[in-house]
LUMDRENKOL-364363 format. One record per residue: residue in three letters; x, y, z of N, C-alpha, C, O, CB in turn. Coordinates in steps of 0.001 Angstrom, whole numbers, padded with zeros to 6 digits, always signed. Glycine has a CB too. Example, Ala and Ser with C-alpha at 12.3 -4.5 7.8 and 13.67 -1.06 7.14 Angstrom:
! residues 2
ALA+013190-005690+007800+012300-004500+007800+013200-003300+007800+014236-003319+008465+011308-004473+009046;SER+012850-002250+007080+013670-001060+007140+012900+000030+007870+013409+001138+008039+014084-000598+005725;
//
This chain:
! residues 263
MET+226742+073064-081465+226770+074469-081854+228014+075140-081288+228364+074923-080128+225497+075195-081375;SER+228688+075962-082111+229861+076696-081648+229425+077896-080825+228237+078204-080727+230734+077145-082837;VAL+230417+078574-080227+230125+079761-079438+229434+080821-080289+228560+081545-079813+231410+080324-078827;LEU+229844+080902-081567+229264+081896-082473+227966+081428-083096+227317+082188-083814+230244+082239-083560;GLY+227574+080190-082836+226323+079678-083369+226529+078885-084648+227615+078891-085228+225365+080813-083620;ASP+225476+078203-085082+225509+077477-086345+225421+078473-087495+224762+079506-087386+224356+076440-086424;PHE+226094+078150-088597+226251+079082-089705+225686+078442-090968+225981+077287-091274+227745+079478-089899;TYR+224868+079206-091699+224214+078699-092903+224420+079683-094049+224557+080888-093835+222702+078461-092654;ARG+224440+079145-095277+224520+079982-096469+223421+079565-097444+223141+078378-097611+225924+079874-097135;LEU+222810+080550-098079+221775+080257-099071+222439+079772-100353+223206+080491-100993+220890+081509-099347;GLU+222120+078530-100707+222632+077914-101931+221483+077246-102652+220828+076362-102099+223762+076892-101624;ALA+221233+077662-103887+220159+077093-104704+218831+077095-103955+218080+076121-104001+220514+075667-105132;GLY+218551+078198-103265+217266+078364-102598+217147+077719-101244+216064+077732-100660+216218+077840-103445;GLU+218230+077145-100712+218170+076458-099416+219312+076939-098525+220446+077094-098978+218239+074915-099602;LEU+218993+077174-097242+220031+077516-096272+220723+076237-095826+220114+075377-095189+219433+078280-095051;LYS+222010+076120-096170+222773+074904-095889+223902+075214-094915+224525+076272-095003+223336+074294-097194;PRO+224170+074295-093986+225266+074531-093021+226605+074687-093735+226894+073973-094696+225350+073372-092001;VAL+227410+075620-093260+228756+075829-093800+229711+076050-092642+229301+076411-091539+228794+077036-094789;LEU+230995+075827-092910+232037+076142-091945+232550+077542-092227+232637+077954-093384+233190+075104-092000;GLU+232891+078275-091175+233482+079600-091364+234952+079424-091694+235765+079150-090812+233298+080495-090097;SER+235295+079583-092981+236685+079403-093387+237300+080680-093944+238523+080819-093970+236781+078306-094415;SER+236456+081623-094393+236987+082848-094986+237552+083761-093904+236932+083972-092862+235896+083581-095788;THR+238736+084294-094172+239358+085239-093236+239173+086684-093684+239625+087612-093014+240846+084933-093088;ASP+238505+086868-094820+238336+088210-095382+236849+088490-095612+236435+088855-096713+239132+088358-096712;VAL+236057+088311-094555+234616+088517-094682+234311+090008-094755+234755+090788-093913+233862+087866-093500;GLN+233552+090387-095765+233063+091759-095895+231596+091773-095453+230687+091567-096258+233224+092293-097377;LEU+231389+092020-094164+230030+092027-093625+229375+093356-093993+229510+094348-093278+230031+091810-092069;ARG+228667+093358-095115+228082+094596-095637+226760+094934-094948+226437+096105-094750+227864+094479-097144;VAL+225993+093890-094581+224689+094107-093943+224480+093011-092904+224852+091858-093121+223523+094112-095001;ALA+223881+093383-091772+223530+092414-090738+222247+092871-090042+221944+094063-090004+224692+092248-089708;ASP+221510+091929-089503+220303+092269-088738+219987+091111-087801+220047+089947-088198+219086+092571-089687;SER+219649+091438-086549+219389+090425-085522+218085+090719-084825+217599+091850-084832+220534+090366-084502;TRP+217518+089683-084218+216273+089832-083463+216183+088696-082453+216907+087704-082550+215027+089838-084412;LEU+215298+088850-081496+215139+087868-080429+214003+086899-080756+212939+087303-081225+214873+088572-079085;VAL+214250+085612-080499+213220+084575-080603+213109+083899-079240+214090+083355-078735+213558+083527-081737;GLU+211929+083933-078651+211690+083283-077361+210558+082277-077501+209398+082647-077683+211356+084328-076264;ASP+210915+080988-077414+209921+079908-077548+209038+080125-078775+207820+079954-078720+209045+079817-076280;GLY+209674+080504-079877+208967+080642-081143+208219+081946-081325+207512+082112-082320+208023+079538-081287;ARG+208355+082877-080391+207686+084177-080504+208707+085259-080877+209820+085287-080352+206965+084544-079171;VAL+208306+086143-081789+209193+087172-082313+208429+088492-082413+207243+088503-082744+209767+086758-083696;ARG+209108+089599-082128+208541+090923-082357+209000+091452-083719+210193+091472-084020+208951+091900-081222;SER+208038+091876-084530+208321+092654-085748+209281+091940-086699+210178+092571-087259+208900+094006-085372;LEU+209102+090633-086887+210006+089902-087772+209932+090425-089204+210960+090568-089866+209680+088412-087745;THR+208723+090712-089683+208588+091241-091042+209342+092555-091197+209951+092801-092239+207110+091442-091395;ALA+209307+093401-090171+210046+094669-090224+211548+094421-090321+212248+095143-091030+209734+095528-088986;HIS+212048+093411-089619+213473+093075-089725+213807+092594-091135+214831+092979-091698+213855+091994-088688;PHE+212946+091754-091704+213170+091285-093068+213170+092468-094041+214026+092549-094922+212091+090250-093472;GLU+212223+093371-093883+212119+094509-094805+213321+095437-094684+213828+095926-095694+210831+095293-094540;ARG+213782+095682-093463+214942+096545-093279+216182+095914-093897+216937+096580-094606+215174+096824-091789;PHE+216391+094623-093626+217542+093916-094189+217481+093933-095713+218489+094180-096374+217596+092463-093670;ALA+216300+093669-096272+216155+093634-097726+216476+094985-098346+217142+095048-099380+214741+093207-098108;SER+216012+096061-097731+216267+097392-098301+217760+097695-098324+218262+098271-099289+215522+098478-097501;TRP+218467+097314-097274+219911+097549-097231+220640+096689-098268+221535+097170-098963+220458+097257-095822;VAL+220250+095416-098367+220920+094511-099299+220714+094962-100740+221661+094968-101527+220406+093080-099117;VAL+219493+095336-101092+219209+095753-102469+219949+097041-102813+220321+097250-103968+217698+095945-102672;GLN+220167+097906-101823+221005+099086-102055+222421+098669-102438+223048+099293-103294+221036+099987-100803;GLU+222918+097620-101805+224262+097131-102102+224321+096435-103460+225255+096640-104235+224727+096175-101008;ASP+223306+095605-103737+223309+094793-104960+221870+094492-105367+221264+093570-104821+224109+093468-104752;PRO+221311+095243-106307+219911+095005-106724+219650+093580-107192+218512+093114-107136+219540+095959-107834;ASN+220684+092883-107651+220518+091511-108122+220077+090567-107011+219542+089496-107296+221808+091014-108728;GLN+220291+090943-105742+219933+090071-104618+218420+089960-104426+217950+089056-103735+220573+090586-103338;LYS+217666+090858-105021+216214+090863-104816+215586+089520-105179+214615+089102-104549+215570+091973-105642;GLN+216127+088848-106180+215564+087579-106635+215711+086460-105596+214986+085466-105649+216229+087161-107931;TYR+216649+086620-104651+216910+085566-103677+216219+085799-102330+216103+084874-101526+218392+085438-103464;LEU+215768+087013-102084+215398+087376-100711+214146+086680-100208+214119+086247-099056+215202+088851-100618;ASP+213108+086554-101025+211884+085900-100543+212165+084463-100111+211693+084020-099064+210798+085919-101635;GLY+212925+083745-100914+213264+082373-100561+214149+082307-099333+214020+081397-098515+213945+081690-101719;TYR+215047+083270-099204+215930+083358-098036+215118+083552-096764+215360+082870-095767+216938+084510-098201;PHE+214166+084465-096784+213354+084717-095592+212482+083502-095263+212282+083190-094089+212472+085966-095797;ALA+211966+082819-096274+211176+081612-096028+212025+080534-095371+211556+079826-094480+210575+081086-097338;GLU+213272+080407-095809+214187+079444-095212+214505+079802-093762+214612+078916-092914+215471+079365-096026;ILE+214656+081082-093477+214908+081498-092097+213735+081108-091208+213933+080563-090123+215156+083018-092022;ARG+212525+081382-091657+211345+080992-090870+211344+079495-090602+210980+079061-089509+210049+081396-091597;ARG+211751+078698-091593+211773+077245-091431+212777+076823-090367+212519+075897-089598+212103+076566-092759;LEU+213927+077505-090321+215015+077081-089436+214915+077638-088017+215527+077089-087101+216325+077489-090028;LEU+214166+078704-087821+214139+079306-086489+213590+078318-085460+212544+077711-085690+213293+080591-086497;PRO+214278+078148-084333+213821+077214-083295+212500+077677-082673+212257+078875-082526+214894+077065-082200;ARG+211670+076726-082319+210386+077019-081670+210470+076894-080160+209486+077150-079467+209305+076091-082198;GLN+211614+076510-079642+211810+076423-078199+213143+077067-077839+214096+077039-078617+211759+074946-077715;GLY+213190+077653-076629+214421+078275-076168+214505+079739-076547+213597+080305-077156+215607+077541-076721;ARG+215619+080331-076170+215852+081763-076384+217022+081933-077351+218135+081485-077073+216138+082501-075029;TRP+216761+082584-078491+217719+082650-079583+217877+084089-080079+216990+084928-079921+217281+081734-080731;PHE+219046+084339-080688+219330+085665-081238+219970+085490-082617+221168+085727-082775+220267+086489-080282;PRO+219188+085080-083613+219739+084839-084950+220177+086134-085628+219685+087217-085310+218712+084124-085821;ARG+221111+085999-086569+221576+087160-087316+221637+086856-088808+222273+085890-089229+222949+087607-086811;MET+220976+087682-089593+221088+087636-091044+222354+088392-091443+222689+089420-090856+219819+088245-091736;GLU+223052+087862-092455+224283+088493-092911+224349+088510-094432+223959+087550-095097+225502+087768-092334;TYR+224849+089613-094967+225130+089723-096402+226623+089965-096552+227152+090953-096042+224289+090878-097081;HIS+227315+089043-097268+228766+089090-097411+229128+089588-098804+228726+088995-099806+229392+087700-097150;GLY+229886+090675-098864+230203+091267-100150+231307+090574-100918+231464+090816-102115+230572+092664-099956;GLU+232086+089708-100257+233245+089123-100933+232891+087866-101727+233708+087393-102518+234319+088793-099919;GLN+231703+087324-101535+231308+086071-102170+230711+086314-103558+230330+087441-103873+230304+085326-101289;PRO+230624+085266-104394+229897+085388-105665+228459+085842-105409+227901+085582-104343+229907+084039-106436;SER+227872+086508-106376+226571+087156-106179+225492+086197-105689+224610+086609-104936+226120+087795-107466;ASN+225538+084933-106094+224493+083972-105712+224778+083273-104385+224034+082377-103988+224333+082932-106797;LEU+225854+083676-103691+226245+083006-102443+226554+084038-101343+227489+083854-100563+227479+082094-102685;ARG+225783+085098-101287+226108+086180-100359+225193+086265-099140+225431+087092-098261+226065+087475-101084;LEU+224170+085446-099064+223199+085541-097974+223432+084421-096964+223465+083244-097322+221755+085481-098522;TYR+223590+084803-095707+223937+083864-094635+222977+084031-093460+222304+085051-093318+225399+084079-094170;LEU+222938+083008-092635+222219+083061-091362+223114+082500-090273+223674+081413-090413+220877+082275-091436;ARG+223245+083250-089188+223976+082776-088014+222945+082513-086915+222314+083446-086419+225071+083823-087543;LEU+222775+081259-086540+221771+080874-085554+222449+080717-084200+223155+079739-083951+221049+079558-085970;ARG+222216+081718-083313+222927+081793-082039+221950+081727-080871+220828+082227-080956+223759+083081-081962;GLU+222389+081106-079785+221627+081218-078553+221751+082636-078030+222807+083257-078143+222112+080194-077498;ALA+220666+083149-077455+220672+084527-076964+221438+084612-075649+221332+083709-074819+219231+085048-076782;PRO+222209+085681-075442+222840+085891-074135+221790+086224-073077+220629+086479-073400+223892+087019-074215;SER+222202+086219-071835+221279+086520-070738+220681+087910-070908+221346+088832-071381+221996+086414-069379;LYS+219426+088046-070519+218731+089325-070650+219317+090353-069698+219652+090034-068557+217231+089155-070386;ILE+219441+091598-070174+219900+092720-069362+218705+093610-069065+218003+094030-069984+221034+093521-070080;ASP+218468+093901-067800+217284+094675-067405+217549+096171-067280+216612+096965-067362+216756+094158-066095;SER+218810+096578-067083+219146+097996-066991+220594+098172-067431+221361+097210-067461+218928+098542-065539;VAL+220967+099414-067777+222315+099656-068278+222879+100944-067694+222140+101804-067213+222317+099720-069810;SER+224196+101060-067746+224888+102314-067462+225565+102765-068756+225974+101938-069571+225934+102151-066289;LEU+225679+104083-068936+226215+104655-070167+227559+105331-069928+227894+105719-068809+225228+105654-070759;TRP+228311+105459-071003+229578+106195-071025+229677+106877-072375+229399+106254-073400+230815+105248-070770;SER+230063+108132-072400+230159+108889-073653+231498+108630-074341+232553+108887-073762+229982+110399-073388;TYR+231460+108126-075563+232682+108006-076345+233208+109415-076607+232456+110257-077098+232432+107227-077688;PRO+234475+109700-076295+234941+111095-076263+235204+111723-077624+235445+112928-077699+236181+111173-075465;GLU+235167+110948-078695+235421+111486-080037+234115+111537-080837+233159+110837-080506+236481+110624-080783;PRO+234072+112367-081894+232875+112367-082761+232663+111005-083401+233581+110189-083478+232997+113443-083859;ASP+231461+110777-083850+231036+109509-084448+232099+108949-085396+232389+109564-086422+229714+109696-085201;PRO+232691+107781-085064+233749+107233-085909+233243+106289-087000+234037+105769-087784+234740+106510-085055;ARG+231941+106065-087055+231393+105086-088001+231459+105600-089438+231370+106802-089687+229944+104748-087635;LEU+231614+104675-090371+231674+105022-091789+230291+105042-092428+230029+105842-093327+232568+104041-092530;ASN+229407+104162-091963+228069+104063-092557+227052+103824-091440+226533+102716-091309+228006+102913-093624;PRO+226763+104847-090639+225951+104636-089435+224494+104283-089687+223815+103828-088767+225999+105849-088602;ARG+223988+104477-090902+222575+104198-091167+222331+102791-091702+221202+102443-092049+222035+105204-092148;VAL+223386+101983-091771+223262+100574-092177+223993+099721-091147+225143+099993-090803+223845+100333-093626;LYS+223315+098691-090662+223960+097799-089703+224788+096759-090456+224295+096102-091373+222907+097109-088791;GLY+226036+096622-090058+226915+095646-090692+228318+096161-090870+229242+095632-090254+226363+095241-092017;PRO+228521+097208-091718+229888+097659-091983+230632+098115-090736+231846+097940-090634+229864+098775-092975;ASP+229904+098700-089790+230536+099225-088579+230270+098365-087345+230522+098798-086220+230053+100630-088323;LEU+229766+097158-087549+229384+096340-086404+230577+096018-085507+230471+096099-084284+228734+095054-086878;SER+231695+095657-086101+232885+095351-085302+233354+096581-084540+233745+096481-083377+234016+094821-086197;LEU+233317+097746-085191+233704+098990-084530+232790+099286-083347+233261+099681-082281+233675+100155-085523;CYS+231480+099095-083531+230538+099358-082436+230763+098406-081267+230607+098796-080110+229095+099236-082935;GLN+231126+097169-081562+231454+096235-080493+232704+096700-079743+232796+096539-078526+231662+094819-081061;GLN+233662+097276-080468+234852+097828-079813+234490+099019-078927+235030+099160-077829+235893+098251-080862;LEU+233586+099871-079392+233148+101013-078585+232499+100534-077294+232705+101117-076230+232167+101895-079378;ARG+231717+099474-077399+231097+098938-076182+232154+098405-075219+232020+098551-074004+230095+097823-076535;ARG+233196+097793-075755+234275+097306-074881+234972+098480-074201+235367+098373-073040+235303+096466-075688;HIS+235128+099597-074909+235687+100810-074283+234803+101250-073123+235298+101647-072068+235825+101962-075323;ALA+233482+101175-073329+232557+101530-072249+232753+100597-071060+232770+101043-069912+231093+101472-072740;ASN+232900+099306-071334+233116+098344-070257+234373+098672-069464+234384+098567-068238+233209+096932-070820;MET+235425+099066-070160+236674+099406-069475+236542+100682-068646+237340+100930-067742+237799+099567-070490;ASN+235528+101486-068960+235284+102714-068194+234124+102558-067212+233552+103543-066746+234999+103873-069142;GLY+233789+101308-066907+232805+101039-065871+231360+101149-066300+230481+101312-065454+233027+101945-064760;ALA+231084+101064-067608+229711+101182-068115+229372+099992-069011+230241+099202-069379+229528+102508-068894;ASP+228099+099887-069347+227630+098795-070196+227578+099169-071670+227759+098313-072536+226268+098349-069746;GLU+227329+100456-071963+227105+100887-073341+227786+102219-073604+227818+103096-072740+225606+100992-073637;ALA+228336+102363-074819+228959+103608-075250+227943+104465-075989+227170+103956-076801+230183+103329-076144;VAL+227941+105750-075714+227064+106695-076398+227858+107419-077473+228935+107955-077213+226441+107707-075398;ILE+227312+107429-078687+227954+108069-079829+227361+109463-080014+226143+109637-079973+227780+107214-081121;THR+228223+110450-080216+227778+111816-080486+228333+112271-081830+229329+111733-082316+228224+112781-079353;ASN+227674+113276-082434+228145+113769-083720+229210+114848-083526+229648+115098-082403+226972+114317-084547;SER+229622+115484-084618+230710+116459-084566+230354+117694-083745+231243+118423-083306+231093+116876-085966;LYS+229039+117937-083531+228594+119069-082720+228359+118680-081259+227980+119515-080438+227321+119653-083304;GLY+228588+117415-080951+228401+116953-079582+227002+116516-079254+226700+116258-078089+228792+118007-078652;PHE+226125+116423-080252+224751+115991-080006+224678+114464-079936+225344+113763-080698+223810+116526-081109;VAL+223865+113964-079016+223701+112524-078820+223028+111903-080040+221986+112380-080490+222878+112236-077544;ALA+223623+110841-080570+223030+110107-081684+222335+108843-081193+221126+108689-081368+224100+109752-082721;GLU+223096+107938-080577+222560+106661-080107+223647+105924-079363+224777+106401-079268+222019+105803-081282;GLY+223308+104756-078833+224309+103889-078252+225031+103114-079343+224556+103025-080476+223674+102935-077245;ALA+226179+102556-078991+226945+101791-079972+226122+100646-080547+226193+100362-081743+228224+101248-079340;LEU+225335+099985-079687+224509+098862-080134+223081+098994-079597+222426+097995-079303+225129+097521-079680;SER+222614+100223-079473+221260+100448-078958+220777+101823-079383+221578+102707-079687+221220+100313-077413;ALA+219466+101996-079403+218865+103312-079596+218597+103925-078221+218474+103208-077228+217545+103216-080439;LEU+218508+105246-078171+218255+105946-076914+217020+106832-077046+216849+107533-078043+219481+106789-076502;VAL+216172+106793-076038+215055+107730-075914+215021+108218-074473+215587+107582-073583+213688+107063-076323;TRP+214360+109342-074247+214303+109892-072894+212965+110587-072679+212249+110906-073629+215473+110876-072647;TRP+212648+110813-071411+211359+111391-071039+211533+112784-070464+212329+112990-069548+210640+110497-070034;ARG+210785+113743-071003+210630+115063-070399+209190+115150-069890+208283+115555-070617+210960+116227-071432;GLY+209001+114767-068639+207643+114644-068120+206928+113515-068837+207366+112366-068778+206866+115969-068279;ASP+205830+113829-069516+205086+112834-070276+205360+112926-071774+204556+112462-072582+203605+112989-070017;VAL+206480+113516-072141+206858+113622-073549+208040+112685-073804+209078+112793-073152+207219+115102-073931;LEU+207873+111766-074756+208937+110835-075126+209786+111477-076222+209263+111896-077255+208349+109463-075601;CYS+211096+111550-075992+211987+112279-076900+213074+111359-077457+213439+110350-076853+212628+113476-076176;SER+213580+111748-078641+214715+111044-079228+215467+112002-080133+215011+113117-080387+214254+109785-080014;SER+216623+111565-080621+217453+112403-081477+216764+112656-082813+216022+111812-083314+218823+111753-081701;ASP+217024+113842-083385+216399+114139-084668+217311+113730-085820+218384+113168-085598+216056+115630-084767;ASP+216883+114013-087052+217598+113538-088229+218869+114321-088541+219560+114006-089510+216694+113588-089407;GLN+219190+115333-087740+220458+116021-087946+221628+115182-087439+222783+115462-087757+220444+117379-087247;THR+221327+114161-086657+222354+113214-086228+222134+111907-086969+221001+111553-087296+222320+112994-084681;ASP+223223+111188-087233+223119+109892-087912+222832+108803-086902+223635+108556-086003+224408+109571-088693;TRP+221686+108146-087046+221382+107016-086185+220795+105898-087025+220166+106138-088056+220414+107423-085053;LEU+221006+104680-086573+220522+103506-087282+219001+103426-087174+218470+103551-086071+221176+102224-086726;PRO+218284+103223-088275+216835+103052-088182+216507+101877-087249+216750+100719-087590+216218+102822-089593;SER+215958+102185-086083+215775+101184-085028+214338+100681-085015+213397+101459-084860+216146+101771-083651;ILE+214182+099371-085179+212843+098776-085130+212278+098857-083722+211085+099106-083548+212879+097312-085604;THR+213119+098650-082713+212635+098731-081338+212211+100158-081002+211220+100362-080302+213717+098251-080357;ARG+212949+101133-081493+212542+102518-081281+211194+102793-081949+210342+103468-081371+213613+103481-081822;ASP+210998+102278-083155+209701+102431-083833+208581+101809-083002+207493+102374-082894+209742+101784-085237;GLU+208857+100634-082411+207849+099978-081572+207491+100845-080372+206314+101023-080058+208353+098606-081098;VAL+208509+101385-079699+208288+102184-078501+207541+103475-078846+206626+103873-078125+209628+102505-077814;ILE+207922+104124-079934+207234+105353-080340+205783+105061-080709+204894+105856-080404+207960+106015-081527;SER+205540+103928-081362+204169+103555-081702+203338+103313-080444+202184+103736-080371+204161+102304-082589;ILE+203916+102640-079461+203214+102417-078197+202908+103750-077518+201806+103955-077007+204052+101518-077262;ALA+203886+104651-077515+203681+105957-076894+202520+106690-077550+201685+107272-076856+204956+106800-076983;SER+202459+106670-078861+201372+107349-079577+200024+106709-079265+199028+107408-079079+201627+107321-081090;GLN+199994+105372-079207+198748+104671-078891+198259+104996-077490+197054+105022-077240+198938+103170-079033;MET+199201+105246-076563+198837+105555-075183+198561+107046-074963+198227+107466-073855+199940+105101-074251;GLY+198704+107840-076030+198383+109254-075926+199522+110151-075488+199296+111313-075152+197278+109421-074997;PHE+200757+109630-075485+201897+110457-075116+202380+111265-076315+202343+110789-077450+203036+109590-074563;GLU+202825+112467-076062+203460+113264-077104+204842+112700-077390+205545+112246-076487+203549+114755-076691;VAL+205217+112736-078662+206540+112261-079088+207264+113427-079755+206675+114144-080564+206426+111026-080068;ARG+208540+113618-079418+209286+114774-079906+210703+114346-080272+211272+113458-079637+209313+115905-078845;VAL+211278+114988-081313+212698+114801-081620+213421+116104-081319+212855+117190-081445+212913+114369-083116;GLU+214704+115977-080911+215446+117169-080519+216943+116884-080556+217370+115729-080546+215020+117642-079114;ASN+217725+117945-080598+219177+117837-080458+219551+118059-079002+219175+119071-078412+219909+118855-081376;VAL+220291+117119-078416+220705+117262-077020+222154+116809-076864+222658+115987-077629+219775+116448-076081;ARG+222800+117367-075857+224107+116876-075437+223926+116017-074197+222888+116077-073538+225092+118049-075164;ALA+224919+115234-073884+224801+114293-072769+224406+114997-071480+223565+114498-070732+226111+113544-072567;GLU+225007+116156-071212+224718+116855-069961+223272+117352-069884+222761+117612-068795+225667+118026-069798;ASP+222607+117485-071050+221206+117907-071059+220281+116824-070501+219132+117095-070153+220778+118272-072478;LEU+220794+115600-070420+219967+114463-069998+220280+114022-068571+219839+112956-068142+220165+113292-070949;ALA+221030+114826-067844+221572+114408-066548+220510+114076-065516+220775+113292-064605+222455+115479-066006;ARG+219317+114644-065626+218283+114397-064610+217002+113837-065222+215930+113952-064629+217969+115686-063855;LEU+217108+113233-066403+215925+112715-067083+215938+111183-067113+217008+110577-067169+215845+113275-068513;PRO+214768+110556-067078+214708+109107-067296+215091+108795-068743+214574+109411-069674+213286+108552-066971;ILE+215991+107843-068924+216477+107452-070255+216268+105955-070434+216453+105170-069505+217987+107827-070443;TRP+215879+105577-071650+215792+104160-071994+216764+103848-073107+216870+104601-074075+214360+103775-072407;ALA+217480+102735-072976+218254+102167-074072+217424+101042-074676+216846+100236-073947+219660+101650-073585;LEU+217363+100984-075998+216466+100058-076688+217254+099150-077629+218172+099593-078320+215388+100830-077472;SER+216880+097876-077641+217489+096950-078591+216540+095791-078844+215665+095499-078029+218854+096436-078070;SER+216723+095134-079985+215889+093973-080302+216137+092834-079324+215232+092046-079047+216153+093499-081731;LEU+217356+092742-078799+217683+091661-077871+217029+091859-076512+216436+090925-075972+219185+091553-077704;ASN+217127+093056-075953+216680+093291-074583+215441+094172-074468+214967+094411-073358+217783+093907-073807;GLY+214908+094658-075578+213722+095501-075512+214041+096841-074881+214934+097551-075343+212618+094806-074733;ILE+213314+097194-073822+213518+098456-073115+214402+098220-071893+214094+097388-071039+212160+099083-072696;MET+215509+098967-071825+216402+098883-070674+216527+100270-070052+217122+101154-070667+217802+098326-071086;PRO+215988+100490-068855+216188+101786-068212+217670+102029-067931+218403+101113-067560+215379+101868-066906;VAL+218094+103272-068113+219483+103651-067839+219583+104061-066379+218895+104983-065939+219962+104808-068782;ARG+220432+103383-065636+220538+103662-064206+221572+104737-063898+221460+105427-062885+220885+102398-063458;SER+222600+104891-064776+223635+105901-064521+224357+106216-065828+224261+105485-066813+224649+105409-063436;TRP+225086+107338-065798+225865+107768-066963+227204+108250-066428+227274+109283-065762+225124+108902-067798;VAL+228258+107511-066716+229580+107803-066170+229980+109238-066515+229978+109627-067683+230630+106799-066710;GLY+230320+110015-065493+230740+111387-065677+229602+112375-065835+229836+113581-065908+231613+111471-066847;ILE+228368+111880-065889+227192+112746-066065+226269+112661-064856+225871+113683-064297+226422+112361-067342;SER+225931+111439-064457+225024+111250-063325+225232+109864-062727+225229+108858-063437+223548+111439-063761;ASP+225411+109831-061404+225587+108546-060720+224280+107772-060599+224292+106551-060441+226177+108768-059339;GLN+223162+108472-060671+221875+107794-060582+220823+108605-061349+220533+109756-061021+221451+107599-059094;LEU+220270+107967-062372+219228+108601-063170+217857+108139-062697+217717+107008-062232+219417+108286-064666;PRO+216844+108992-062806+215503+108584-062366+214911+107539-063305+215289+107453-064473+214571+109802-062285;GLU+213990+106759-062787+213311+105743-063593+211942+106259-064002+211219+106835-063189+213180+104405-062815;SER+211594+106054-065250+210310+106536-065749+209155+105776-065109+209210+104555-064968+210245+106405-067271;VAL+208118+106496-064724+206934+105849-064156+206177+105076-065227+205285+104290-064909+206012+106889-063501;ASN+206524+105292-066493+205814+104631-067589+206423+103289-067980+205947+102647-068916+205789+105533-068791;LEU+207463+102858-067281+208185+101666-067719+207303+100421-067757+207264+099730-068775+209364+101421-066811;GLU+206600+100124-066678+205842+098870-066607+204777+098747-067688+204699+097702-068333+205193+098746-065260;PRO+203944+099780-067916+202961+099637-068998+203596+099460-070373+203044+098764-071225+202056+100839-069024;PHE+204753+100084-070597+205431+099899-071885+205971+098485-072012+205873+097882-073081+206570+100914-072047;LEU+206543+097943-070933+207055+096571-070980+205938+095580-071274+206137+094631-072032+207743+096210-069659;LYS+204770+095789-070683+203634+094891-070928+203194+094954-072375+202910+093924-072987+202462+095241-070013;ARG+203136+096163-072929+202718+096301-074324+203769+095761-075284+203421+095203-076325+202428+097758-074643;MET+205056+095919-074953+206104+095337-075779+205967+093820-075851+206133+093217-076912+207477+095716-075236;LYS+205663+093219-074714+205517+091762-074688+204381+091305-075580+204464+090248-076206+205286+091275-073266;LEU+203317+092097-075640+202168+091734-076472+202460+091810-077957+201705+091266-078763+201005+092624-076153;LEU+203551+092481-078338+203913+092588-079755+204464+091276-080322+204519+091101-081539+204940+093694-079940;GLY+204867+090367-079453+205411+089107-079921+204350+088244-080573+203253+088093-080036+206050+088363-078781;THR+204669+087670-081736+203754+086774-082436+204418+085419-082629+205640+085329-082748+203326+087372-083798;GLN+203618+084380-082658+204119+083015-082782+204491+082705-084233+203739+083021-085154+203071+082011-082272;LEU+205653+082085-084426+206045+081653-085753+205092+080586-086263+204551+079803-085481+207480+081131-085749;ASP+204888+080553-087564+204002+079537-088165+204567+078142-087946+203966+077158-088377+203812+079798-089681;
//
């Protein structure tokens, strides 16, 4: 396996290994999730989200998707820790646009520090994962150069949208909060999971517009399919140390229970 993982393309209903030879890849849609010893959280939700984005790009792809998802289930490893990625490539012929990148998962991150990207949201299509993926990876590298793990994206009014490669939620006492629809954020499956857990546990859930400085003394979680819930320990230029939510452990336990075994 290469550093980027094994690469497959759907051809005649089967995911077949291919070499990465194209230098002009148009990554129109992408979606990733964590597999641990054959257990996955919300795999059907990932398939549904990917399918909705792909069909928006090309309705003709609908005929291939069920077989594509069945092939992915067949190929997913039942042992080890993996972070596969579905890809839809716009530059290929219509019947050869669905790919799978089978990658080993990087080491788990238990907490993160944030840094605010100083310009308004630079993404072209923030509600679809794929077109701006390379840009978001660059934003994260900017955060790394500024002593943080993740970059926070804000809109033209300065309101917090999300992390470059993560969703953000925060706690006001026993109220779980997140950005509202006036900001562009990627529909996050992990955020949906966390909000569902909060509702099941009887917590109030609220959406609001906030600026980074409004969160300076609140517990914040960064969320991703790879790492689940990551408490934010600091925010460069905002707070050297953020409080940790007392609700973290029960949420982590319930998140773990969401994992289901592959057939």
